[in-house]
N, C-alpha and C positions, 0 to 999 in steps of 0.2 A: 583356409578351412576353419568352419563354425562346426561345434559339437556343443549338443544341447541335449537335456534328456526330455522325454517325452512323458506321459502318464503309461502308454504301453508299451514303448519301446524306444531303445536310444537310437537318435537319429543324427546324420551327419551327411552335410552339405558339400561336393565335393566338385572341383571346375572338371568337365571332359577331358581337355587338353592340357597339355603345359604353357604357361603363361608364354607368349608371344610366337605359339606355336599351332594355332587353331588354323585347317586348310580352310582355303579358299574364303579366306579373311581381308577384307579391304577395310582401310581406315576411312571411318565416315562419321557424319555428325548423327547418324542413326544411335537413339535413345532409349535404354529398357524403360519401362513406366508400367507400373501396377496398380489398379485402382478396382473398387469392389461397385460392381452395378447395383441397380434396382433391386434386382433378386437375390441379392446376395452371392454375387457369383464373383470371383475372384479373376482379373482378365489381365494377362501379361503381356505387353504388346513391345516389340522393338528388341526382342531378343537376339543378341549376338555374341554374347558369351554363356555357351552353354553349360547347365549342372546336373550333377544327379544327386537327390537326394536321398538318402537310404534311411530306410524304418526297419531295424530289426527284431525280428519276433524276439520275444523272452526266450531263454533257453529252455526255461522249465516246459513249454509247449511248443518248441518250434519242430515241425514237421521236416525241415531241410531242402523244402521247396520254397520258389521266390519267383516274384514276375514285377518285370519293367512296365511301369505305367506311362502312357504317349497320353495326355489331354488332347481335348480335340479345340476346333476354333477356327476352321476353315482356311490352317496355314497362313492365317492372318494374327490371330490372339491366341493364349492360350488360357482354356478355362481350368485355371490351375486348382479350384478348391473340389468343387462337386465333379469332377472327371479327375481328379487327382490325390491330393493329400486324405480326403474323406475316404476314398477307396484303401487307400495305404494303412489305415488304421483299421479299416474291416478285415483287411486280410491277418495284421499284426494279432488281431483277436483270435483268429482260427488258426494262427501259429506259422503261418506265411509270411516271409520278409518281402518288403516291399520298396521300389526304388521308382522314384517321381522324376520322368525326365525330362529336362526345362531345353528343347531344343530349339536352336537357332530357325528363325521362321524368315522364311527366303524374303531377300530385299535385294535387287542388284545395286542399290547404294554400299550395300555392305558386306558383299561378297561375289565371288566371280561364279559362273555355272549353278546358279541359285539350287537349280533343282537338284544338285546332290547332296544338295549340303544336312538338310533332316536326316536323310537316311545314312550318313557319314557319323552324323552324332549317336543316331539311333545302335548302330554299330558299335561304335566307340563305349557307348554304356553297358550293352551286354558284354562287350569284352572287359568290361572292368569288373563288371558283377562276378564273371568266372575265375577272372584271376585273383579275386579278393573273398572266394568262395569259403575256404577253410577259415578264414579270419571271420566272418559272418557266420559261420556255420550252416554253410547251405550247401545241398547237394550240386555238383555242376551240371548233373544230368534232368536237373528240376527245376530249369528257370526260363520261364515264359516270358511275353510281352500281353500287353493288355491296351487295346487302345479305342477312343470312341471318334466317331464323326471322321475329320480330317486325321486324327490322331489314331484310328481304325485303320485309313490307309499306310500312316508308314506301321502301325503294327503288322499290317498283311505284306507291305513292302519288304519289310527285312525277314517276314517270313519267307519270301518269294524269291529275293534278291540279296541274300546273304552272301552269295557266292559270286556277285557278279559288280565291275564298275570299281571305282577307287574304293579302297579300304576293304575292299572283301576280305571274309574270314569265316573259317568253319567254326572259329569260337564266337563268331556274331549269331550263330543259327540259334533262335528259340526252340524251346522243347514243345512248346505249345502256345496257341494264340487264344486270346481274348478278344471277342471284335463287338464293340457295341454300336449301333447303328452307323458300320461306319462307309465309308468313302473307300469303295473297291475298284470302280472303274471309270476310266476318264473317255471311254466312247461317249458321242454326243447323246446317246438314245436314253443312256441312264446317269449319265456323271452329273457329280454336283460341280457346275462350270466356275463356283468361287475357288474350290479349292483346285480344281484344275490350275485355273489361271495364276492364281498365288503361286503356288509351285513351278510352274513351266517358266512364267515369266516371257520374256522377249524370245526366248528359245524355242516356243510351243511349237511343235511342227507334229507331222502324222505319226511318226515314227516314235518319239518321245510319248505321246499319247498313247501307244500301244505298248509301250515299253512298262509304263506305269499302269496300265490297266491291270491288276494283279488277277483277274482271274484268267488271263492268258497267259500267265507267267508260274502255274502252279504245274509242279512235277512230284514225283513219287517221292522225292526227296522234301517237301513241305510239311509243316507240323500239323498235329491234328489242332483242330479249331472246335472255338464254342460261339457260336453266333447269336445274337441277339437285336431285332428291328421292328418296328412297328410299321402295319401295313398302310395309316395314314399319314405317313410321317412324310411331309410336303417340301423338305429340304433336299435330303438324300433319300431316293428312291429304293424301295425295299427291295425291288432288283438286284442292288447291288449287293446284299447278302446272298440269296438265292443263286446268283450268278457263280458266285465263290463257293457256294456250298457244292453246286452241281461240278465245279470244276474237282474238287474234293474228289467228290465220290467217284467221276470219271476216272482218277486216280489211286483210286482204293484207300484214301487217306483217312481215317476216323475223323467225323465230324458230329457235330450235335448244333441244332438249327433252332430257336424259338420265334415264332412268328407270332407278333400279338394286333389285333383288330384296332384298337386304339392306344395311342403314347404319343403319335408326333414325334420330336428331335429333342436331343439335347439332354434328357431328362435325369439320367445318371441313376442315383436312388429315389430321384425324387417323384414318386409313381402314385400320390393319392389323387384319385378323382379319375384315375386312368385304367380304371376296371382290373382285368386280369395280369396287367401288365406288372402289379404288386408282387407277383409270383416270382418274377426272373431271378432276384437273389439266391433264392431258395434252389431255384433250378439251377445256378452255377454253382451252389455248394455242392449239390448232389453230383455234379460232374466232377467237380474236383475232386470228391472223396472219391470216384467211380475211378479216376485216372491215379490215384493214390500220392497226389498233393496235399490231402487234409484226412485228419484222422475221422475214422466213421464212429 
């Protein structure tokens, strides 16, 4: 475990699982690699040992709320900075503690039943936050999940599957979700095929496609959601957010959705030149305040 001090918060990086006890683990030659691309995006690949990095809000302005952040990357890489640590610092400035999840990337060489693995890691991350809530000055009833693209799929999956499958637990349930241009569905008409194929791998079947189509798994127990999507998203069709919103509405779950005419995909807070999309972080602030997770 390493502990360092950041400007705005205390940070701590923890292994999700005890050494030698990572579920579904297979010994392999798969190696983790980090690189920064031409757009200054940190890309992490080959993740086989998952971690959770805590960014704890300073006590003097902490609201008690927390959010676990799942970076995107099509279940092939993790865009760990502009869809991870950058947002953790943004939340800290507003009194919300944040936790960046470095979840395992599905790979049949490094794990069994690869489709189970990211969700297992997300569930374990949420449990760790709840179990340490007192230590981190967090209200255990104000812990949400945030995800981008495929990370949005993972965030929506834990929101709808926390009580299903291996490692299922009420402790894993998020109290809210924030979904940015999320992959929601694996149905062929609106799916992001790369995320679907990377997650399901050789076990891809009609049954698993429906199981991980989260709009089909919404229930009265699904937590409230805040969704953002651009209508010209050429990677993940805007219908993913729309279908999830409609499923939440059907089950009378509180939801707020912001659709923008232009913006494309993968922008995070990089909204320059994308018109009204620049307003989305302010809209999220308003939602967080209305839900009692930020001070007004």
